C-alpha positions in Angstrom: 24.2 -2.8 -51.7 27.6 -3.7 -50.2 27.6 -6.8 -47.9 28.9 -4.8 -45.0 26.2 -2.2 -45.4 23.5 -4.9 -45.9 24.6 -6.6 -42.6 24.6 -3.3 -40.8 21.0 -2.7 -41.8 20.0 -6.3 -40.8 21.7 -5.9 -37.4 20.2 -2.5 -36.9 16.7 -3.7 -37.8 17.1 -6.7 -35.5 18.2 -4.4 -32.6 15.4 -2.1 -33.2 12.9 -4.9 -33.2 14.4 -6.3 -30.0 14.3 -2.9 -28.4 10.7 -2.4 -29.5 9.7 -5.7 -27.8 11.5 -4.8 -24.6 10.5 -1.2 -24.3 7.4 -0.1 -22.4 4.1 0.0 -24.2 2.0 3.0 -23.0 -1.7 3.4 -23.1 -4.1 5.7 -21.3 -7.5 7.1 -21.3 -8.4 10.5 -19.9 -8.3 8.7 -16.5 -6.1 5.6 -16.2 -2.5 5.2 -17.4 -1.1 1.8 -18.4 2.6 1.0 -19.0 3.6 -2.4 -20.2 7.1 -3.8 -20.6 7.9 -7.2 -22.2 5.7 -9.4 -24.3 2.6 -7.4 -25.5 0.6 -10.6 -25.6 -0.8 -12.0 -22.3 0.4 -15.5 -21.3 -1.8 -17.8 -19.3 0.3 -19.8 -16.9 -0.1 -22.1 -13.8 0.2 -19.9 -10.7 0.8 -20.6 -7.0 -0.9 -18.4 -4.6 0.5 -16.5 -1.6 0.6 -13.1 -0.1 3.6 -10.7 0.2 3.0 -8.3 3.1 5.8 -5.7 2.8 6.4 -3.1 5.4 7.6 -0.3 3.1 10.8 1.6 2.6 13.4 0.2 0.3 12.0 -2.5 -1.9 12.9 -6.1 -0.9 14.3 -8.2 -3.7 13.5 -11.5 -2.0 9.8 -10.7 -1.6 9.4 -9.7 -5.3 11.3 -12.8 -6.5 9.1 -14.9 -4.3 6.0 -13.4 -6.0 7.6 -13.8 -9.5 8.4 -17.5 -9.0 4.7 -18.1 -8.3 3.5 -16.5 -11.6 4.6 -19.5 -13.7 6.3 -17.0 -16.0 3.1 -15.1 -16.5 2.2 -11.4 -16.4 3.0 -9.3 -13.3 0.8 -6.3 -12.7 1.6 -3.3 -10.4 -1.4 -1.1 -9.3 -1.1 2.5 -8.1 -3.4 5.5 -7.6 -0.6 7.9 -8.7 3.0 7.8 -10.0 4.6 6.1 -12.9 6.1 2.9 -14.2 9.2 2.9 -12.0 8.5 -0.7 -10.8 8.6 -2.1 -14.4 12.4 -2.1 -14.9 13.0 -3.1 -11.3 10.9 -6.2 -11.5 12.1 -7.0 -15.0 15.6 -7.0 -13.8 14.8 -9.4 -11.0 12.3 -11.8 -12.6 11.8 -14.0 -15.7 8.1 -13.2 -16.5 6.2 -12.7 -19.7 5.5 -9.0 -18.9 5.5 -6.4 -16.2 2.8 -3.7 -16.3 1.9 -0.8 -14.2 -1.7 0.4 -14.1 -2.4 3.8 -12.5 -6.0 4.2 -11.4 -6.4 7.7 -10.0 -10.1 8.1 -9.5 -13.5 6.2 -9.5 -14.1 6.8 -13.2 -10.9 5.1 -14.1 -11.7 2.3 -11.6 -15.0 1.7 -13.5 -13.3 1.5 -17.0 -13.7 -2.1 -18.4 -10.1 -2.1 -19.5 -8.9 -1.8 -15.9 -10.8 -4.7 -14.4 -9.9 -6.9 -17.5 -6.2 -6.1 -17.0 -6.4 -7.2 -13.3 -8.2 -10.4 -14.3 -5.6 -11.2 -16.9 -2.6 -10.9 -14.5 -0.7 -13.8 -12.9 0.5 -11.6 -10.0 -0.9 -8.4 -8.5 1.1 -6.0 -6.4 -0.3 -2.8 -4.8 2.4 -0.1 -4.6 2.9 2.3 -1.7 1.3 5.7 -1.5 -1.8 6.8 0.3 -4.3 4.1 1.3 -7.0 6.8 1.5 -6.8 6.9 -2.3 -7.2 3.2 -2.6 -10.2 3.2 -0.4 -11.8 6.3 -1.9 -11.0 5.5 -5.6 -11.3 1.7 -5.7 -13.7 0.5 -3.0 -17.1 -0.4 -4.3 -15.9 -0.5 -7.9 -14.9 -3.3 -10.4 -11.3 -2.9 -9.2 -12.3 -4.1 -5.8 -14.2 -7.0 -7.3 -11.3 -7.9 -9.6 -8.8 -7.9 -6.7 -11.0 -10.3 -4.7 -11.3 -12.5 -7.8 -7.5 -12.5 -8.0 -7.3 -14.0 -4.5 -9.8 -16.7 -5.5 -7.8 -17.4 -8.7 -4.9 -18.3 -6.4 -2.3 -15.9 -7.8 0.5 -14.2 -5.8 -0.8 -11.0 -4.3 1.3 -8.4 -2.6 1.7 -4.9 -1.5 4.0 -2.5 0.3 3.3 0.3 2.7 -0.2 1.5 1.8 -0.4 -1.6 -0.4 -0.1 -3.7 2.7 -2.3 -1.4 4.9 -5.3 -2.3 2.7 -4.9 -6.1 2.9 -6.4 -7.0 6.2 -10.1 -7.5 7.0 -9.9 -4.1 8.8 -8.1 -1.2 7.2 -6.9 2.1 8.7 -8.1 4.2 5.8 -6.1 7.4 6.7 -9.2 9.6 5.8 -8.2 12.4 8.1 -4.5 12.6 7.0 -3.5 15.7 5.0 -1.7 14.6 1.7 1.5 16.3 2.7 1.0 16.4 6.5 2.2 14.1 9.3 0.8 10.6 9.6 -1.4 9.7 12.5 0.9 9.2 15.5 0.9 6.9 18.5 0.8 9.7 21.1 -2.2 11.4 19.6 -4.2 8.2 19.4 -3.3 6.8 22.8 -4.4 10.1 24.4 -7.7 10.1 22.5 -8.7 6.8 20.9 -11.6 8.6 19.2 -9.4 11.1 17.5 -11.2 12.0 14.2 -8.2 10.8 12.3 -8.8 7.2 13.5 -10.8 5.9 10.6 -11.2 2.2 10.0 -13.1 0.5 7.2 -14.0 -3.1 6.7 -13.1 -5.7 4.1 -11.7 -3.9 1.1 -9.9 -7.1 0.3 -11.5 -10.5 1.2 -8.6 -12.7 2.3 -9.8 -15.5 4.6 -6.3 -15.8 6.1 -6.5 -12.2 7.3 -9.9 -12.4 8.9 -10.1 -10.3 12.1 -6.8 -8.8 11.1 -5.7 -5.2 10.7 -2.2 -4.4 9.4 0.3 -1.6 10.0 3.6 -0.6 8.2 6.9 1.2 8.7 6.4 0.0 12.2 9.5 0.6 14.3 10.8 3.4 12.2 7.6 5.4 12.8 6.8 4.2 16.3 3.4 2.8 15.5 2.8 0.4 18.3 0.6 2.8 20.2 -1.7 3.6 17.2 -1.9 -0.1 16.4 -3.2 -0.9 19.9 -5.7 1.9 19.5 -6.9 0.5 16.2 -7.4 -2.9 17.9 -9.2 -1.4 20.8 -11.6 0.6 18.5 -12.5 -2.5 16.6 -13.4 -4.3 19.8 -15.1 -1.3 21.3 -17.3 -0.9 18.3 -18.2 -4.6 18.4 -17.1 -5.0 14.8 -15.4 -8.3 15.6 -15.3 -10.7 18.6 -11.6 -11.1 18.2 -9.0 -8.8 16.7 -5.4 -9.5 15.6 -2.7 -7.4 14.0 0.2 -8.0 11.6 2.7 -5.1 11.7 5.8 -5.0 9.6 9.0 -3.0 9.7 10.6 -1.2 6.8 12.7 -3.4 4.5 10.9 -6.4 5.9 8.1 -8.7 4.5 5.9 -11.5 5.7 5.5 -14.1 3.0 2.3 -15.9 3.7 1.5 -19.3 2.1 -2.1 -20.3 1.3 -1.9 -22.9 4.1 -1.4 -20.1 6.6 2.4 -20.5 7.2 4.2 -17.2 7.2 8.0 -16.6 6.9 9.6 -13.3 7.8 12.3 -12.0 5.4 14.4 -8.8 5.4 16.2 -6.6 7.8 13.6 -5.8 10.5 10.9 -7.5 12.5 7.3 -8.5 12.0 4.8 -8.3 14.9 1.8 -10.6 15.4 -0.6 -9.2 18.0 -3.7 -10.6 19.5 -6.1 -9.1 22.0 -7.2 -11.3 24.8 -9.8 -9.0 26.3 -11.9 -6.0 25.5 -10.5 -2.5 26.3 -11.3 -1.2 29.8 -11.5 2.4 28.8 -11.9 3.4 25.2 -13.8 6.7 24.7 -13.4 10.2 23.4 -10.9 12.6 24.9 -9.8 10.0 27.5 -6.4 8.1 27.4 -6.8 4.4 26.5 -6.7 1.6 29.0 -6.4 -1.8 27.2 -4.7 -4.8 28.8 -3.7 -8.2 27.8 -2.4 -7.9 24.2 -0.2 -10.8 23.3 2.7 -10.2 20.9 5.0 -12.5 19.0 7.9 -10.7 17.3 9.8 -12.5 14.6 12.9 -11.7 12.6 14.3 -13.1 9.3 13.6 -16.7 8.5 11.4 -17.2 11.5 7.9 -18.6 10.9 4.4 -18.0 12.2 1.2 -20.0 11.6 -1.6 -17.5 10.9 -4.4 -20.0 10.9 -3.5 -21.1 14.4 -2.0 -17.7 15.4 1.0 -19.4 17.0 4.7 -19.9 16.7 7.5 -21.4 18.8 10.0 -19.0 17.3 10.8 -15.3 18.0 10.0 -13.6 21.2 6.7 -13.6 23.1 5.5 -10.9 25.5 2.4 -9.1 26.6 1.5 -5.4 26.4 -0.9 -3.4 28.4 -2.0 0.2 28.0 -2.9 2.1 31.2 -4.1 5.6 30.9 -2.4 6.0 27.6 1.0 4.5 28.6 2.2 1.2 27.2 3.8 -1.4 29.6 5.5 -4.6 28.4 6.4 -7.8 30.1 9.8 -7.6 28.3 12.7 -6.3 30.4 13.5 -2.7 29.7 15.8 -2.3 26.8 15.1 -5.9 25.5 15.2 -6.5 21.7 12.2 -7.1 19.5 10.2 -4.1 20.7 8.5 -1.2 19.1 6.8 0.5 22.0 5.7 4.1 22.3 7.3 5.8 25.3 
């Protein structure tokens, strides 16, 4: 064989081997789908915990980089109930990790497959993608997936989610059970006018995160005008005596709250994050009657401002109080002031 031809074959073989190692591995059963990019062998590494609470919309590089830095170079796992491996190349392009995998778990049979729980337990970071939180509740709650997610929190690994993947992280979860798959999302006006609208469905403790005790979350906040429905969620939790105190973390699109294990949170991105706390029970919260619910304190923060979730306090951002009277929201902020997301 001529030297030039021999070298060509060596280089070609090397490139093919390199490409094979970098390309996505694919595995599935009749139920789950698994896509893996990077090293096919798991790497155990020292991790640093934390929670990335992403509001949805365009993905935020800084939030994913924050998660990746905490993996110790280990294996990053994306969980979904539908979709494909679109996150794999995106995260690989941002991060230096051993592997990036996507596991699609579309039903309860898949959620009970031993491979699925084992894959979650072997990950050094877990991220729940956007989609429909009703699927996460219906398919994963009460299965080994839920158990493995809660074990991941105990293992002190970075844990995150965007949109629906954030919506399921609080102690209380708006489960979207009444939403049609392709229909409009539950809106503020329809909840404020009837807090017991059948679409207001709230479940308890899908994820057991002590930092988010008594907390419900909301996403796409300003863009989809969700303050009204968030206030209804809080009122319903108190009215049903499901908690003595209730709080809310709501996040705008292209925005994230990066929550440290010690309870300190930093806002990153283009929008705002809203930290709400009820100071009293609702006055009127019943079927087919507009809500009356006074004394909800709000602290709204923008990029690089910080909030202590354990103490539920901050000296940064803007503080104001909201009250709902017969379905109409009133604020102590002057009309037209910044940092608001208030249903008219």
